[in-house]
N, CA, C and O atoms as CSV, one atom per row, in Angstrom:
chain,resi,resn,atom,element,x,y,z
A,1,MET,N,N,105.312,88.875,-189.045
A,1,MET,CA,C,104.891,89.933,-188.192
A,1,MET,C,C,103.383,90.016,-188.597
A,1,MET,O,O,103.021,89.861,-189.763
A,2,LEU,N,N,102.538,90.267,-187.578
A,2,LEU,CA,C,101.322,90.456,-187.531
A,2,LEU,C,C,100.757,91.751,-188.043
A,2,LEU,O,O,101.094,92.797,-187.488
A,3,ARG,N,N,99.885,91.765,-189.106
A,3,ARG,CA,C,99.345,93.267,-189.194
A,3,ARG,C,C,98.298,93.691,-188.424
A,3,ARG,O,O,98.320,94.906,-188.225
A,4,ASN,N,N,97.439,93.133,-187.951
A,4,ASN,CA,C,96.434,93.549,-186.899
A,4,ASN,C,C,96.017,92.690,-186.077
A,4,ASN,O,O,96.328,91.504,-186.183
A,5,ASP,N,N,95.197,93.179,-185.066
A,5,ASP,CA,C,94.605,92.386,-183.781
A,5,ASP,C,C,93.964,91.140,-184.259
A,5,ASP,O,O,94.163,90.128,-183.586
A,6,ASN,N,N,93.102,91.044,-185.497
A,6,ASN,CA,C,92.441,90.072,-185.868
A,6,ASN,C,C,93.693,88.899,-186.178
A,6,ASN,O,O,93.632,87.803,-185.622
A,7,GLN,N,N,94.512,89.149,-186.856
A,7,GLN,CA,C,95.383,88.001,-186.939
A,7,GLN,C,C,96.018,87.244,-185.712
A,7,GLN,O,O,96.223,86.032,-185.648
A,8,LEU,N,N,96.318,88.289,-184.654
A,8,LEU,CA,C,96.714,87.745,-183.552
A,8,LEU,C,C,95.735,86.857,-182.867
A,8,LEU,O,O,96.129,85.834,-182.306
A,9,ILE,N,N,94.332,87.235,-182.886
A,9,ILE,CA,C,93.480,86.331,-182.562
A,9,ILE,C,C,92.992,85.063,-183.389
A,9,ILE,O,O,92.267,84.165,-182.961
A,10,GLN,N,N,93.529,85.175,-184.639
A,10,GLN,CA,C,93.422,84.048,-185.384
A,10,GLN,C,C,94.578,83.058,-185.013
A,10,GLN,O,O,94.335,81.861,-184.862
A,11,HIS,N,N,95.909,83.601,-184.859
A,11,HIS,CA,C,97.140,82.964,-184.538
A,11,HIS,C,C,96.934,82.278,-183.315
A,11,HIS,O,O,97.215,81.082,-183.396
A,12,GLN,N,N,96.528,82.661,-182.201
A,12,GLN,CA,C,96.156,82.032,-180.876
A,12,GLN,C,C,95.221,81.075,-181.064
A,12,GLN,O,O,95.514,79.949,-180.661
A,13,LEU,N,N,93.846,81.292,-181.732
A,13,LEU,CA,C,93.109,79.940,-182.136
A,13,LEU,C,C,93.619,78.952,-182.780
A,13,LEU,O,O,93.300,77.767,-182.691
A,14,PHE,N,N,94.633,79.558,-183.614
A,14,PHE,CA,C,95.023,78.244,-184.459
A,14,PHE,C,C,95.807,77.161,-183.541
A,14,PHE,O,O,95.922,75.998,-183.929
A,15,ARG,N,N,96.237,77.516,-182.539
A,15,ARG,CA,C,97.255,76.616,-181.496
A,15,ARG,C,C,96.334,75.768,-180.714
A,15,ARG,O,O,96.711,74.759,-180.117
A,16,ILE,N,N,94.871,76.285,-180.735
A,16,ILE,CA,C,94.023,75.367,-180.131
A,16,ILE,C,C,92.853,74.727,-180.885
A,16,ILE,O,O,91.651,74.980,-180.795
A,17,LYS,N,N,93.560,73.746,-181.726
A,17,LYS,CA,C,92.902,73.092,-182.598
A,17,LYS,C,C,92.166,72.012,-182.089
A,17,LYS,O,O,92.689,71.384,-181.168
A,18,HIS,N,N,91.027,71.650,-182.507
A,18,HIS,CA,C,90.204,70.354,-181.842
A,18,HIS,C,C,90.995,68.985,-182.313
A,18,HIS,O,O,90.570,68.221,-183.180
A,19,THR,N,N,92.064,68.842,-181.674
A,19,THR,CA,C,92.829,67.686,-181.837
A,19,THR,C,C,92.330,66.723,-180.513
A,19,THR,O,O,91.886,67.223,-179.480
A,20,GLU,N,N,92.466,65.397,-180.708
A,20,GLU,CA,C,92.208,64.239,-179.784
A,20,GLU,C,C,92.826,64.624,-178.271
A,20,GLU,O,O,92.199,64.716,-177.216
A,21,ILE,N,N,94.019,64.787,-178.469
A,21,ILE,CA,C,94.691,65.106,-177.022
A,21,ILE,C,C,94.059,66.508,-176.385
A,21,ILE,O,O,93.937,66.674,-175.171
A,22,ASN,N,N,93.770,67.248,-177.137
A,22,ASN,CA,C,93.229,68.635,-176.567
A,22,ASN,C,C,91.763,68.296,-175.992
A,22,ASN,O,O,91.321,68.820,-174.970
A,23,GLU,N,N,91.164,67.496,-176.658
A,23,GLU,CA,C,89.692,66.998,-176.052
A,23,GLU,C,C,90.110,66.212,-174.911
A,23,GLU,O,O,89.418,66.280,-173.895
A,24,ILE,N,N,91.006,65.572,-174.924
A,24,ILE,CA,C,91.194,64.572,-173.537
A,24,ILE,C,C,91.524,65.416,-172.460
A,24,ILE,O,O,91.026,65.188,-171.358
A,25,PHE,N,N,92.469,66.571,-172.663
A,25,PHE,CA,C,92.912,67.373,-171.650
A,25,PHE,C,C,91.711,68.072,-171.199
A,25,PHE,O,O,91.591,68.153,-169.976
A,26,LEU,N,N,90.745,68.622,-171.961
A,26,LEU,CA,C,89.565,69.538,-171.715
A,26,LEU,C,C,88.667,68.587,-170.938
A,26,LEU,O,O,88.097,69.037,-169.943
A,27,VAL,N,N,88.494,67.397,-171.269
A,27,VAL,CA,C,87.573,66.385,-170.630
A,27,VAL,C,C,88.068,66.163,-169.146
A,27,VAL,O,O,87.306,66.263,-168.183
A,28,MET,N,N,89.573,65.816,-169.032
A,28,MET,CA,C,90.237,65.639,-167.843
A,28,MET,C,C,90.114,66.788,-166.666
A,28,MET,O,O,90.030,66.621,-165.449
A,29,GLY,N,N,90.129,67.952,-167.397
A,29,GLY,CA,C,90.192,69.286,-166.594
A,29,GLY,C,C,88.802,69.487,-165.988
A,29,GLY,O,O,88.644,69.885,-164.834
A,30,MET,N,N,87.789,69.186,-166.839
A,30,MET,CA,C,86.259,69.507,-166.503
A,30,MET,C,C,85.815,68.382,-165.273
A,30,MET,O,O,85.231,68.661,-164.226
A,31,ARG,N,N,86.235,67.135,-165.692
A,31,ARG,CA,C,85.965,66.117,-164.863
A,31,ARG,C,C,86.760,66.354,-163.279
A,31,ARG,O,O,86.130,66.105,-162.251
A,32,SER,N,N,88.010,66.793,-163.237
A,32,SER,CA,C,88.954,66.978,-162.051
A,32,SER,C,C,88.189,68.284,-161.296
A,32,SER,O,O,88.130,68.295,-160.067
A,33,PHE,N,N,87.699,69.211,-161.966
A,33,PHE,CA,C,87.128,70.409,-161.302
A,33,PHE,C,C,85.744,70.019,-160.609
A,33,PHE,O,O,85.366,70.323,-159.477
A,34,VAL,N,N,85.162,69.350,-161.475
A,34,VAL,CA,C,83.625,68.987,-160.873
A,34,VAL,C,C,83.727,68.033,-159.783
A,34,VAL,O,O,83.105,68.208,-158.735
A,35,CYS,N,N,84.630,66.838,-160.018
A,35,CYS,CA,C,84.935,65.889,-158.840
A,35,CYS,C,C,85.393,66.608,-157.776
A,35,CYS,O,O,84.794,66.465,-156.710
A,36,ALA,N,N,86.488,67.481,-157.840
A,36,ALA,CA,C,86.795,68.288,-156.582
A,36,ALA,C,C,85.937,68.930,-155.963
A,36,ALA,O,O,85.881,68.826,-154.738
A,37,LEU,N,N,85.031,69.780,-156.690
A,37,LEU,CA,C,83.985,70.354,-155.993
A,37,LEU,C,C,82.751,69.671,-155.576
A,37,LEU,O,O,81.786,70.368,-155.266
A,38,ILE,N,N,82.682,68.578,-155.539
A,38,ILE,CA,C,81.570,67.795,-155.150
A,38,ILE,C,C,82.363,66.845,-154.188
A,38,ILE,O,O,81.692,66.417,-153.248
A,39,GLY,N,N,83.730,66.418,-154.254
A,39,GLY,CA,C,84.435,65.777,-153.353
A,39,GLY,C,C,84.399,66.589,-151.895
A,39,GLY,O,O,84.156,66.053,-150.814
A,40,ILE,N,N,84.637,67.725,-152.065
A,40,ILE,CA,C,84.670,68.633,-150.846
A,40,ILE,C,C,83.405,68.450,-149.912
A,40,ILE,O,O,83.475,68.524,-148.686
A,41,PHE,N,N,82.214,68.197,-150.636
A,41,PHE,CA,C,80.814,68.370,-149.926
A,41,PHE,C,C,80.521,66.910,-149.529
A,41,PHE,O,O,79.766,66.695,-148.581
A,42,ILE,N,N,81.060,65.945,-150.182
A,42,ILE,CA,C,80.468,64.545,-149.685
A,42,ILE,C,C,80.771,64.335,-148.144
A,42,ILE,O,O,79.850,63.822,-147.509
A,43,PRO,N,N,81.962,64.665,-147.427
A,43,PRO,CA,C,81.889,64.480,-145.992
A,43,PRO,C,C,80.966,65.323,-145.134
A,43,PRO,O,O,80.597,64.933,-144.026
A,44,ILE,N,N,80.606,66.461,-145.648
A,44,ILE,CA,C,79.733,67.409,-145.182
A,44,ILE,C,C,78.507,66.940,-145.256
A,44,ILE,O,O,77.760,67.054,-144.284
A,45,TYR,N,N,78.085,66.326,-146.438
A,45,TYR,CA,C,76.693,65.596,-146.559
A,45,TYR,C,C,76.666,64.432,-145.854
A,45,TYR,O,O,75.498,64.063,-145.738
A,46,LEU,N,N,77.393,63.732,-145.361
A,46,LEU,CA,C,77.347,62.399,-144.774
A,46,LEU,C,C,77.173,62.966,-143.559
A,46,LEU,O,O,76.124,62.576,-143.047
A,47,LEU,N,N,77.883,63.861,-142.779
A,47,LEU,CA,C,77.993,64.196,-141.564
A,47,LEU,C,C,76.548,64.917,-141.246
A,47,LEU,O,O,75.999,64.732,-140.160
A,48,THR,N,N,76.057,65.624,-142.110
A,48,THR,CA,C,74.503,66.197,-141.808
A,48,THR,C,C,73.519,65.015,-142.024
A,48,THR,O,O,72.422,65.120,-141.476
A,49,LEU,N,N,73.764,63.967,-142.717
A,49,LEU,CA,C,72.885,62.800,-142.576
A,49,LEU,C,C,72.585,62.129,-141.305
A,49,LEU,O,O,71.580,61.504,-140.965
A,50,GLY,N,N,73.820,62.428,-140.591
A,50,GLY,CA,C,73.726,61.695,-138.868
A,50,GLY,C,C,74.897,60.743,-138.983
A,50,GLY,O,O,75.028,59.946,-138.054
A,51,TYR,N,N,75.837,60.696,-140.054
A,51,TYR,CA,C,76.950,59.656,-139.802
A,51,TYR,C,C,78.098,60.430,-139.090
A,51,TYR,O,O,78.439,61.595,-139.295
A,52,SER,N,N,78.726,59.358,-138.036
A,52,SER,CA,C,79.803,60.176,-137.336
A,52,SER,C,C,80.892,60.683,-138.079
A,52,SER,O,O,80.890,60.555,-139.303
A,53,LEU,N,N,81.844,61.255,-137.477
A,53,LEU,CA,C,82.961,61.601,-138.236
A,53,LEU,C,C,83.969,60.440,-138.391
A,53,LEU,O,O,84.842,60.500,-139.257
A,54,ARG,N,N,83.852,59.357,-137.538
A,54,ARG,CA,C,84.703,58.154,-137.774
A,54,ARG,C,C,84.021,57.272,-139.011
A,54,ARG,O,O,84.699,56.647,-139.827
A,55,GLN,N,N,82.453,57.331,-139.013
A,55,GLN,CA,C,82.415,56.764,-140.202
A,55,GLN,C,C,82.569,57.424,-141.589
A,55,GLN,O,O,82.417,56.816,-142.649
A,56,VAL,N,N,82.850,58.583,-141.488
A,56,VAL,CA,C,83.078,59.142,-142.684
A,56,VAL,C,C,84.595,59.141,-143.142
A,56,VAL,O,O,84.937,59.067,-144.322
A,57,LEU,N,N,85.502,59.237,-142.016
A,57,LEU,CA,C,86.716,59.114,-142.232
A,57,LEU,C,C,86.909,57.541,-142.747
A,57,LEU,O,O,87.716,57.300,-143.644
A,58,PHE,N,N,86.223,56.623,-142.207
A,58,PHE,CA,C,86.188,55.246,-142.473
A,58,PHE,C,C,86.043,54.968,-144.125
A,58,PHE,O,O,86.707,54.179,-144.795
A,59,THR,N,N,85.088,55.763,-144.520
A,59,THR,CA,C,84.638,55.866,-145.916
A,59,THR,C,C,85.820,56.303,-146.655
A,59,THR,O,O,86.123,55.609,-147.626
A,60,GLN,N,N,86.565,57.346,-146.379
A,60,GLN,CA,C,87.533,57.906,-147.167
A,60,GLN,C,C,88.796,56.992,-146.993
A,60,GLN,O,O,89.573,56.900,-147.944
A,61,PHE,N,N,89.044,56.306,-145.820
A,61,PHE,CA,C,89.967,55.074,-145.787
A,61,PHE,C,C,89.927,53.905,-146.820
A,61,PHE,O,O,90.906,53.393,-147.364
A,62,ILE,N,N,88.511,53.552,-147.003
A,62,ILE,CA,C,87.935,52.555,-147.879
A,62,ILE,C,C,88.386,52.968,-149.138
A,62,ILE,O,O,89.148,52.294,-149.830
A,63,LEU,N,N,87.915,54.102,-149.463
A,63,LEU,CA,C,88.130,54.873,-150.953
A,63,LEU,C,C,89.726,54.459,-151.389
A,63,LEU,O,O,90.118,53.719,-152.290
A,64,SER,N,N,90.462,55.225,-150.399
A,64,SER,CA,C,91.873,55.180,-150.625
A,64,SER,C,C,92.548,53.656,-150.762
A,64,SER,O,O,93.412,53.325,-151.575
A,65,LEU,N,N,91.938,52.849,-149.781
A,65,LEU,CA,C,92.567,51.352,-149.821
A,65,LEU,C,C,91.992,50.787,-151.335
A,65,LEU,O,O,92.791,50.436,-152.203
A,66,THR,N,N,90.901,50.754,-151.490
A,66,THR,CA,C,90.387,50.492,-152.753
A,66,THR,C,C,91.138,50.773,-154.076
A,66,THR,O,O,91.406,50.006,-155.001
A,67,GLU,N,N,91.402,52.086,-153.906
A,67,GLU,CA,C,92.093,52.764,-155.447
A,67,GLU,C,C,93.506,51.944,-155.138
A,67,GLU,O,O,94.003,51.431,-156.140
A,68,LEU,N,N,94.172,51.763,-153.970
A,68,LEU,CA,C,95.265,51.339,-153.878
A,68,LEU,C,C,95.616,49.750,-154.363
A,68,LEU,O,O,96.683,49.371,-154.846
A,69,MET,N,N,94.408,48.930,-154.094
A,69,MET,CA,C,94.416,47.674,-154.395
A,69,MET,C,C,94.081,47.653,-155.907
A,69,MET,O,O,94.628,46.735,-156.519
A,70,PHE,N,N,93.437,48.328,-156.499
A,70,PHE,CA,C,92.930,48.263,-157.772
A,70,PHE,C,C,93.820,48.965,-158.881
A,70,PHE,O,O,93.586,48.769,-160.074
A,71,GLU,N,N,94.886,49.820,-158.434
A,71,GLU,CA,C,95.778,50.348,-159.399
A,71,GLU,C,C,96.505,49.316,-160.101
A,71,GLU,O,O,96.728,49.524,-161.293
A,72,TYR,N,N,96.865,48.378,-159.646
A,72,TYR,CA,C,97.761,47.211,-160.496
A,72,TYR,C,C,96.700,46.604,-161.523
A,72,TYR,O,O,97.037,46.389,-162.687
A,73,ILE,N,N,95.520,46.356,-161.104
A,73,ILE,CA,C,94.482,45.825,-162.134
A,73,ILE,C,C,94.157,46.652,-163.119
A,73,ILE,O,O,93.818,46.211,-164.217
A,74,SER,N,N,94.220,48.011,-162.842
A,74,SER,CA,C,93.651,48.992,-163.696
A,74,SER,C,C,94.681,49.291,-164.481
A,74,SER,O,O,94.350,49.528,-165.643
A,75,SER,N,N,95.967,49.369,-164.214
A,75,SER,CA,C,97.234,49.443,-165.057
A,75,SER,C,C,97.187,48.693,-166.167
A,75,SER,O,O,97.215,49.076,-167.336
A,76,SER,N,N,97.078,47.094,-165.543
A,76,SER,CA,C,97.191,46.154,-166.857
A,76,SER,C,C,95.954,46.332,-167.761
A,76,SER,O,O,96.095,46.156,-168.971
A,77,PHE,N,N,94.799,46.655,-167.273
A,77,PHE,CA,C,93.607,47.112,-168.157
A,77,PHE,C,C,93.850,48.151,-168.742
A,77,PHE,O,O,93.447,48.113,-169.905
A,78,ILE,N,N,94.382,49.172,-168.434
A,78,ILE,CA,C,94.698,50.291,-169.271
A,78,ILE,C,C,95.880,49.921,-170.568
A,78,ILE,O,O,95.848,50.387,-171.707
A,79,SER,N,N,96.822,49.025,-170.052
A,79,SER,CA,C,97.623,48.740,-171.413
A,79,SER,C,C,97.082,47.936,-172.338
A,79,SER,O,O,97.569,47.899,-173.468
A,80,LYS,N,N,95.840,47.066,-171.942
A,80,LYS,CA,C,95.103,46.371,-172.952
A,80,LYS,C,C,94.120,47.305,-173.763
A,80,LYS,O,O,93.963,47.200,-174.980
A,81,ILE,N,N,93.435,48.285,-172.919
A,81,ILE,CA,C,92.422,48.845,-174.016
A,81,ILE,C,C,92.675,50.332,-174.115
A,81,ILE,O,O,91.913,51.021,-174.793
A,82,GLY,N,N,93.758,50.893,-173.442
A,82,GLY,CA,C,94.272,52.206,-173.570
A,82,GLY,C,C,93.758,53.349,-172.667
A,82,GLY,O,O,92.603,53.249,-172.252
A,83,PRO,N,N,94.443,54.350,-172.343
A,83,PRO,CA,C,94.147,55.417,-171.527
A,83,PRO,C,C,92.764,55.987,-171.617
A,83,PRO,O,O,91.982,56.197,-170.689
A,84,LYS,N,N,92.587,56.217,-173.012
A,84,LYS,CA,C,91.292,57.006,-173.397
A,84,LYS,C,C,89.987,56.336,-173.065
A,84,LYS,O,O,89.019,56.992,-172.678
A,85,HIS,N,N,89.956,54.871,-173.234
A,85,HIS,CA,C,89.060,54.230,-172.910
A,85,HIS,C,C,88.845,53.669,-171.534
A,85,HIS,O,O,87.789,53.104,-171.249
A,86,ALA,N,N,89.789,53.809,-170.711
A,86,ALA,CA,C,89.806,53.489,-169.345
A,86,ALA,C,C,89.474,54.598,-168.493
A,86,ALA,O,O,89.060,54.350,-167.361
A,87,MET,N,N,89.620,56.002,-168.951
A,87,MET,CA,C,89.131,57.124,-168.578
A,87,MET,C,C,87.523,57.144,-168.730
A,87,MET,O,O,86.765,57.555,-167.851
A,88,GLY,N,N,87.151,56.673,-169.892
A,88,GLY,CA,C,85.835,56.681,-170.087
A,88,GLY,C,C,85.148,55.789,-169.354
A,88,GLY,O,O,84.082,56.067,-168.805
A,89,LEU,N,N,85.751,54.580,-169.290
A,89,LEU,CA,C,85.000,53.618,-168.425
A,89,LEU,C,C,85.156,53.941,-166.877
A,89,LEU,O,O,84.350,53.319,-166.186
A,90,SER,N,N,85.934,54.696,-166.253
A,90,SER,CA,C,85.900,55.192,-164.941
A,90,SER,C,C,84.689,56.056,-164.769
A,90,SER,O,O,84.594,56.539,-163.641
A,91,MET,N,N,83.886,56.321,-165.487
A,91,MET,CA,C,82.902,57.180,-165.373
A,91,MET,C,C,81.545,56.485,-165.075
A,91,MET,O,O,80.563,57.121,-164.694
A,92,ILE,N,N,81.548,55.002,-165.292
A,92,ILE,CA,C,80.692,54.276,-164.692
A,92,ILE,C,C,80.629,54.069,-163.331
A,92,ILE,O,O,79.538,54.235,-162.786
A,93,PRO,N,N,81.849,53.648,-162.494
A,93,PRO,CA,C,81.868,53.602,-161.111
A,93,PRO,C,C,81.736,54.972,-160.478
A,93,PRO,O,O,81.479,54.979,-159.274
A,94,THR,N,N,81.868,56.112,-161.090
A,94,THR,CA,C,81.800,57.563,-160.610
A,94,THR,C,C,80.356,57.801,-160.659
A,94,THR,O,O,79.832,58.344,-159.687
A,95,VAL,N,N,79.693,57.485,-161.609
A,95,VAL,CA,C,78.274,57.831,-161.690
A,95,VAL,C,C,77.543,56.848,-160.619
A,95,VAL,O,O,76.643,57.338,-159.936
A,96,ALA,N,N,77.830,55.723,-160.476
A,96,ALA,CA,C,77.571,54.653,-159.577
A,96,ALA,C,C,77.353,55.325,-157.910
A,96,ALA,O,O,76.408,55.453,-157.131
A,97,GLN,N,N,78.798,55.640,-157.915
A,97,GLN,CA,C,79.276,56.281,-156.451
A,97,GLN,C,C,78.141,57.602,-156.236
A,97,GLN,O,O,77.471,57.684,-155.206
A,98,PHE,N,N,78.038,58.587,-157.336
A,98,PHE,CA,C,77.126,59.681,-157.180
A,98,PHE,C,C,75.706,59.276,-156.798
A,98,PHE,O,O,75.047,59.873,-155.947
A,99,TRP,N,N,75.192,57.989,-157.640
A,99,TRP,CA,C,73.792,57.644,-157.324
A,99,TRP,C,C,73.675,56.970,-156.016
A,99,TRP,O,O,72.668,57.056,-155.314
A,100,LEU,N,N,74.700,56.316,-155.714
A,100,LEU,CA,C,74.547,55.488,-154.196
A,100,LEU,C,C,74.518,56.764,-153.400
A,100,LEU,O,O,73.500,56.869,-152.716
A,101,LEU,N,N,75.315,57.697,-153.315
A,101,LEU,CA,C,75.139,58.885,-152.342
A,101,LEU,C,C,73.864,59.564,-152.378
A,101,LEU,O,O,73.349,59.804,-151.287
A,102,SER,N,N,73.183,59.964,-153.562
A,102,SER,CA,C,72.137,60.442,-153.745
A,102,SER,C,C,70.598,59.563,-153.156
A,102,SER,O,O,69.554,60.040,-152.712
A,103,THR,N,N,70.940,58.367,-153.344
A,103,THR,CA,C,69.919,57.624,-152.858
A,103,THR,C,C,70.194,56.822,-151.361
A,103,THR,O,O,69.575,55.852,-150.925
A,104,ILE,N,N,71.254,57.510,-150.774
A,104,ILE,CA,C,71.569,56.750,-149.480
A,104,ILE,C,C,70.387,56.900,-148.051
A,104,ILE,O,O,70.356,56.236,-147.015
A,105,ASN,N,N,69.629,57.870,-148.439
A,105,ASN,CA,C,68.492,58.260,-147.548
A,105,ASN,C,C,67.554,57.147,-147.714
A,105,ASN,O,O,67.051,56.689,-146.688
A,106,VAL,N,N,67.232,56.626,-148.882
A,106,VAL,CA,C,66.363,55.585,-149.320
A,106,VAL,C,C,66.689,54.225,-148.941
A,106,VAL,O,O,66.055,53.473,-148.202
A,107,TYR,N,N,67.736,54.033,-149.538
A,107,TYR,CA,C,68.416,52.558,-149.378
A,107,TYR,C,C,69.173,52.086,-148.355
A,107,TYR,O,O,69.337,50.890,-148.112
A,108,HIS,N,N,69.775,53.257,-147.575
A,108,HIS,CA,C,70.663,53.142,-146.729
A,108,HIS,C,C,72.024,52.175,-146.974
A,108,HIS,O,O,72.387,51.199,-146.318
A,109,TRP,N,N,72.542,52.696,-147.959
A,109,TRP,CA,C,73.712,51.779,-148.432
A,109,TRP,C,C,74.684,51.768,-147.460
A,109,TRP,O,O,74.704,52.711,-146.669
A,110,PRO,N,N,75.675,50.691,-147.343
A,110,PRO,CA,C,76.886,50.772,-146.595
A,110,PRO,C,C,77.741,51.873,-146.954
A,110,PRO,O,O,77.739,52.245,-148.127
A,111,LEU,N,N,78.371,52.365,-146.224
A,111,LEU,CA,C,79.354,53.467,-146.678
A,111,LEU,C,C,80.808,52.852,-147.354
A,111,LEU,O,O,81.465,53.466,-148.194
A,112,TRP,N,N,81.129,51.635,-146.854
A,112,TRP,CA,C,82.114,51.093,-147.509
A,112,TRP,C,C,81.902,50.907,-149.173
A,112,TRP,O,O,82.794,51.076,-150.004
A,113,VAL,N,N,80.603,50.544,-149.441
A,113,VAL,CA,C,80.278,50.396,-150.897
A,113,VAL,C,C,80.535,51.672,-151.519
A,113,VAL,O,O,81.158,51.682,-152.581
A,114,ILE,N,N,80.162,52.686,-151.029
A,114,ILE,CA,C,80.450,54.067,-151.719
A,114,ILE,C,C,81.725,54.397,-151.845
A,114,ILE,O,O,82.037,55.017,-152.862
A,115,GLY,N,N,82.621,54.113,-150.988
A,115,GLY,CA,C,83.971,54.259,-150.729
A,115,GLY,C,C,84.752,53.459,-151.715
A,115,GLY,O,O,85.787,53.838,-152.262
A,116,ALA,N,N,84.064,52.144,-151.913
A,116,ALA,CA,C,84.828,51.355,-152.897
A,116,ALA,C,C,84.331,51.590,-154.277
A,116,ALA,O,O,85.039,51.116,-155.165
A,117,CYS,N,N,83.430,52.125,-154.579
A,117,CYS,CA,C,82.814,52.645,-155.788
A,117,CYS,C,C,83.763,53.790,-156.272
A,117,CYS,O,O,84.299,53.875,-157.377
A,118,GLY,N,N,83.868,54.729,-155.124
A,118,GLY,CA,C,84.935,55.787,-155.528
A,118,GLY,C,C,86.353,55.580,-155.906
A,118,GLY,O,O,87.054,56.231,-156.681
A,119,GLY,N,N,86.641,54.476,-155.150
A,119,GLY,CA,C,88.200,53.936,-155.162
A,119,GLY,C,C,88.343,53.436,-156.612
A,119,GLY,O,O,89.234,53.967,-157.274
A,120,VAL,N,N,87.588,52.488,-157.196
A,120,VAL,CA,C,87.646,52.047,-158.528
A,120,VAL,C,C,87.568,52.859,-159.521
A,120,VAL,O,O,88.175,52.644,-160.570
A,121,ALA,N,N,86.748,53.992,-159.314
A,121,ALA,CA,C,86.640,55.061,-160.311
A,121,ALA,C,C,87.963,55.712,-160.401
A,121,ALA,O,O,88.390,55.958,-161.529
A,122,LEU,N,N,88.728,56.049,-159.282
A,122,LEU,CA,C,89.880,56.761,-159.117
A,122,LEU,C,C,90.994,55.835,-159.862
A,122,LEU,O,O,91.734,56.244,-160.757
A,123,ALA,N,N,90.981,54.559,-159.351
A,123,ALA,CA,C,92.005,53.964,-160.084
A,123,ALA,C,C,92.063,53.467,-161.699
A,123,ALA,O,O,93.041,53.144,-162.373
A,124,LEU,N,N,90.754,53.528,-162.024
A,124,LEU,CA,C,90.771,53.653,-163.515
A,124,LEU,C,C,90.920,54.914,-164.124
A,124,LEU,O,O,91.294,54.904,-165.296
A,125,TYR,N,N,90.717,55.952,-163.605
A,125,TYR,CA,C,90.913,57.292,-164.080
A,125,TYR,C,C,92.433,57.725,-164.089
A,125,TYR,O,O,92.929,58.331,-165.039
A,126,TRP,N,N,93.110,57.376,-162.988
A,126,TRP,CA,C,94.245,58.043,-162.983
A,126,TRP,C,C,95.493,56.691,-163.319
A,126,TRP,O,O,96.693,56.960,-163.385
């Protein structure tokens, strides 16, 4: 039985130790939240740049198709290096996708390249 509220707080914090699995869950949750927030506004951003709805939907189609194609490759890659390293490696195409999106006005990247980077990132992450 707990004697005071301080022991209750210490008991609850004892459950949230800094273990490796808790760190992975924390990073996964933060990444999913941030990517979901940004992902909502990517089609809106592309539409405000003057791309048609058809081109934006094509980008999302390429993203899904690339993820589907790279799932098998990433699953064999994950079995070799482990899921934690694959999640970390997925940050490279994620950053590349966001960089391509931020410089699309300057360099006029093809939209399929942006969708392909996002698909590879999702395949490595999941």
